[in-house]
ROSE-4610 file (N, C-alpha, C; in Angstrom, 1 decimal, always signed):
// ROSE-4610
residu = [M/M/M/T/T/T/T/T/T/A/A/A/E/E/E/L/L/L/E/E/E/Q/Q/Q/A/A/A/T/T/T/R/R/R/G/G/G/L/L/L/E/E/E/N/N/N/L/L/L/R/R/R/Y/Y/Y/Q/Q/Q/D/D/D/T/T/T/R/R/R/P/P/P/L/L/L/N/N/N/A/A/A/G/G/G/E/E/E/R/R/R/Q/Q/Q/Q/Q/Q/W/W/W/E/E/E/R/R/R/A/A/A/K/K/K/R/R/R/G/G/G/R/R/R/P/P/P/R/R/R/K/K/K/A/A/A/V/V/V/K/K/K/A/A/A/A/A/A/R/R/R/V/V/V/L/L/L/I/I/I/S/S/S/I/I/I/E/E/E/P/P/P/A/A/A/I/I/I/L/L/L/A/A/A/R/R/R/A/A/A/D/D/D/A/A/A/L/L/L/A/A/A/R/R/R/Q/Q/Q/R/R/R/G/G/G/V/V/V/S/S/S/R/R/R/S/S/S/Q/Q/Q/L/L/L/F/F/F/V/V/V/R/R/R/G/G/G/V/V/V/S/S/S/T/T/T/L/L/L/L/L/L/A/A/A/G/G/G]
num = [1/1/1/2/2/2/3/3/3/4/4/4/5/5/5/6/6/6/7/7/7/8/8/8/9/9/9/10/10/10/11/11/11/12/12/12/13/13/13/14/14/14/15/15/15/16/16/16/17/17/17/18/18/18/19/19/19/20/20/20/21/21/21/22/22/22/23/23/23/24/24/24/25/25/25/26/26/26/27/27/27/28/28/28/29/29/29/30/30/30/31/31/31/32/32/32/33/33/33/34/34/34/35/35/35/36/36/36/37/37/37/38/38/38/39/39/39/40/40/40/41/41/41/42/42/42/43/43/43/44/44/44/45/45/45/46/46/46/47/47/47/48/48/48/49/49/49/50/50/50/51/51/51/52/52/52/53/53/53/54/54/54/55/55/55/56/56/56/57/57/57/58/58/58/59/59/59/60/60/60/61/61/61/62/62/62/63/63/63/64/64/64/65/65/65/66/66/66/67/67/67/68/68/68/69/69/69/70/70/70/71/71/71/72/72/72/73/73/73/74/74/74/75/75/75/76/76/76/77/77/77/78/78/78/79/79/79/80/80/80/81/81/81/82/82/82/83/83/83/84/84/84/85/85/85/86/86/86]
x = [-4.6/-3.6/-3.8/-3.9/-4.1/-2.8/-2.8/-1.6/-0.7/-1.3/-0.5/+0.2/-0.5/+0.0/+1.2/+1.0/+2.0/+3.3/+3.0/+4.2/+4.9/+4.2/+4.9/+5.6/+5.0/+5.6/+6.9/+7.0/+8.1/+9.1/+8.8/+9.7/+11.1/+12.1/+13.5/+14.0/+13.1/+13.5/+14.0/+13.7/+14.1/+15.6/+16.3/+17.7/+18.5/+17.8/+18.4/+19.5/+20.6/+21.8/+22.1/+22.7/+23.1/+23.9/+24.8/+25.7/+25.0/+23.8/+23.0/+22.2/+22.3/+21.5/+22.3/+21.7/+22.4/+21.7/+22.4/+21.8/+20.6/+19.7/+18.5/+19.0/+18.4/+18.8/+17.9/+18.0/+17.3/+15.8/+15.3/+13.8/+13.3/+14.1/+13.6/+13.7/+14.7/+14.9/+13.7/+13.3/+12.2/+10.9/+10.7/+9.5/+9.5/+10.7/+10.8/+10.5/+11.0/+10.7/+9.2/+8.5/+7.1/+6.4/+6.8/+6.1/+6.3/+7.4/+7.7/+7.1/+6.6/+6.0/+4.7/+4.0/+2.7/+1.6/+0.5/-0.6/-0.3/-0.7/-0.4/-1.2/-0.6/-1.2/-2.2/-3.3/-4.3/-4.1/-4.5/-4.3/-5.2/-6.4/-7.4/-7.6/-7.5/-7.8/-9.3/-9.6/-10.9/-11.5/-12.8/-13.4/-14.0/-13.9/-14.6/-16.0/-16.9/-18.4/-19.0/-19.8/-20.5/-21.9/-22.3/-23.7/-24.4/-25.7/-26.5/-27.1/-27.0/-27.5/-28.0/-29.1/-29.6/-28.6/-28.5/-27.6/-27.7/-29.0/-29.2/-28.7/-28.9/-28.3/-26.8/-26.3/-24.8/-24.2/-24.8/-24.3/-24.4/-25.4/-25.5/-24.4/-24.2/-23.2/-21.8/-21.5/-20.2/-20.0/-21.1/-21.0/-20.7/-21.4/-21.1/-19.7/-19.2/-17.9/-16.9/-17.1/-16.2/-16.2/-17.4/-17.6/-16.9/-16.9/-16.3/-14.8/-14.3/-12.9/-12.6/-13.5/-13.3/-13.6/-13.2/-13.5/-14.9/-15.4/-16.7/-16.7/-15.7/-15.6/-15.7/-14.9/-14.9/-16.3/-17.0/-18.3/-19.3/-19.2/-20.1/-19.8/-18.5/-18.1/-18.6/-18.5/-19.0/-20.5/-21.2/-22.7/-23.1/-22.5/-22.9/-22.5/-21.3/-20.9/-21.9/-22.4/-23.3/-24.6/-25.1/-26.3/-26.1/-25.0/-24.7/-24.6/-24.1/-23.9/-25.2/-26.2/-27.5/-28.4]
y = [-0.7/-1.3/-2.8/-3.5/-4.9/-5.6/-6.9/-7.6/-7.7/-7.8/-7.9/-6.5/-5.4/-4.1/-3.8/-4.3/-4.1/-4.9/-6.1/-7.0/-6.3/-5.8/-5.1/-3.9/-3.1/-1.8/-2.1/-3.2/-3.5/-4.5/-4.9/-5.9/-5.4/-6.1/-5.7/-5.1/-4.7/-4.0/-4.9/-6.2/-7.2/-7.4/-7.0/-7.2/-5.8/-4.8/-3.5/-3.4/-2.9/-2.7/-1.3/-0.9/+0.4/+1.0/+0.2/+0.7/+1.1/+0.6/+1.0/+2.3/+2.9/+4.1/+5.4/+6.5/+7.8/+8.8/+9.9/+11.0/+11.6/+12.2/+12.8/+14.2/+14.5/+15.8/+16.9/+18.1/+19.2/+19.0/+18.7/+18.6/+17.4/+16.3/+15.1/+15.3/+16.1/+16.4/+17.2/+18.2/+19.1/+18.3/+17.4/+16.5/+15.6/+15.1/+14.2/+15.0/+16.2/+17.0/+17.3/+17.6/+17.8/+16.5/+15.4/+14.2/+13.7/+13.8/+13.3/+14.1/+15.3/+16.2/+15.6/+14.8/+14.3/+15.3/+15.0/+15.9/+17.2/+18.3/+19.6/+19.6/+20.2/+20.3/+21.5/+21.3/+22.4/+23.2/+24.4/+25.3/+24.8/+24.3/+23.8/+22.4/+21.5/+20.1/+19.9/+19.1/+18.9/+17.7/+17.7/+16.6/+15.7/+14.4/+13.4/+13.3/+13.3/+13.3/+12.2/+11.3/+10.3/+10.8/+10.9/+11.3/+10.3/+10.3/+9.5/+10.4/+9.9/+10.7/+9.8/+10.2/+9.3/+9.2/+8.0/+7.7/+8.7/+9.0/+9.9/+11.3/+11.8/+13.1/+13.1/+12.0/+11.9/+11.9/+11.2/+11.1/+12.5/+13.2/+14.6/+15.5/+15.3/+16.1/+15.8/+14.5/+14.1/+14.7/+14.7/+15.2/+16.7/+17.4/+18.8/+19.1/+18.3/+18.5/+18.3/+17.2/+17.0/+18.2/+18.7/+19.8/+21.0/+21.3/+22.5/+22.2/+21.0/+20.7/+20.7/+20.3/+20.3/+18.9/+18.6/+17.3/+17.3/+16.1/+16.0/+16.8/+16.7/+17.4/+18.9/+19.4/+20.8/+21.3/+20.5/+20.8/+20.9/+20.0/+20.0/+21.1/+21.4/+22.6/+23.8/+24.0/+25.3/+25.4/+24.3/+24.3/+24.6/+24.0/+24.3/+25.7/+26.1/+27.5/+28.5/+28.3/+29.2/+29.2/+28.1/+28.0/+28.7/+28.6/+29.2/+30.7/+31.2/+32.6/+33.4/+32.7/+33.4/+33.2]
z = [-13.3/-14.2/-14.0/-15.1/-15.1/-14.7/-14.4/-14.1/-15.3/-16.5/-17.7/-18.0/-17.8/-18.0/-17.0/-15.7/-14.7/-15.1/-15.5/-15.9/-17.1/-18.1/-19.2/-18.8/-17.9/-17.4/-16.6/-15.9/-15.0/-15.6/-16.8/-17.4/-17.5/-17.1/-17.1/-15.9/-15.0/-13.8/-12.7/-12.8/-11.8/-11.8/-12.9/-13.1/-13.0/-12.6/-12.6/-11.5/-11.9/-11.0/-10.8/-9.7/-9.4/-10.5/-11.0/-12.1/-13.3/-13.5/-14.7/-14.5/-13.4/-13.1/-13.3/-13.3/-13.5/-12.6/-12.3/-11.4/-12.2/-11.5/-12.1/-12.7/-13.9/-14.4/-13.7/-14.1/-13.3/-13.4/-14.6/-14.7/-14.0/-14.0/-13.2/-11.7/-11.3/-9.9/-9.4/-10.2/-9.9/-9.8/-10.7/-10.7/-9.5/-9.2/-8.0/-6.7/-6.6/-5.4/-5.2/-6.4/-6.3/-5.9/-6.5/-6.2/-4.8/-4.2/-2.9/-1.8/-2.1/-1.1/-0.6/-1.4/-1.1/-1.1/-0.4/-0.4/+0.4/-0.2/+0.5/+1.8/+2.9/+4.2/+4.1/+4.8/+4.8/+6.1/+6.1/+7.2/+8.4/+8.0/+9.0/+8.7/+9.7/+9.5/+9.2/+8.2/+7.8/+8.5/+8.8/+9.5/+8.5/+8.7/+7.8/+8.2/+7.2/+7.5/+6.6/+7.3/+6.5/+6.3/+5.1/+4.8/+3.9/+3.9/+3.0/+1.9/+0.7/-0.4/-1.5/-2.1/-3.2/-4.3/-4.9/-6.0/-7.2/-7.5/-8.7/-8.4/-7.2/-6.8/-6.8/-6.2/-6.2/-7.6/-8.5/-9.9/-10.5/-10.3/-10.8/-10.2/-8.9/-8.2/-8.7/-8.9/-9.5/-10.9/-11.7/-13.0/-13.0/-12.1/-11.9/-11.4/-10.5/-10.0/-11.1/-12.0/-13.1/-14.1/-14.3/-15.3/-14.8/-13.5/-12.9/-12.5/-12.7/-12.4/-10.9/-10.0/-8.6/-8.1/-6.9/-6.3/-5.7/-5.4/-4.8/-3.5/-2.7/-1.4/-1.6/-2.6/-2.8/-3.3/-4.1/-4.5/-3.3/-2.4/-1.3/-0.3/-0.2/+0.7/+0.1/-1.2/-1.8/-1.7/-1.8/-1.7/-0.3/+0.7/+2.1/+2.5/+2.0/+2.3/+1.7/+0.5/-0.1/+0.7/+1.1/+1.9/+3.3/+3.9/+5.2/+5.1/+3.9/+3.7/+3.5/+3.3/+3.3/+2.1]
């Protein structure tokens, strides 16, 4: 978000008063509860690994991850798991 976009998005909020607010409706409350949970916890803690990879291969891996709708980490986990499985 650019500075101009941020300024436009927050215009008028500097004078917001409590009296101008209202309670959340059911849909907004549900959305707020989902948002405030943060990242879901994993059953097993993942280790961070620093690897070196050629830029061209990384670009192809990122494209494949986008195509399959997974993250880069998920793509690498699937690939390593497949190799380990045999």
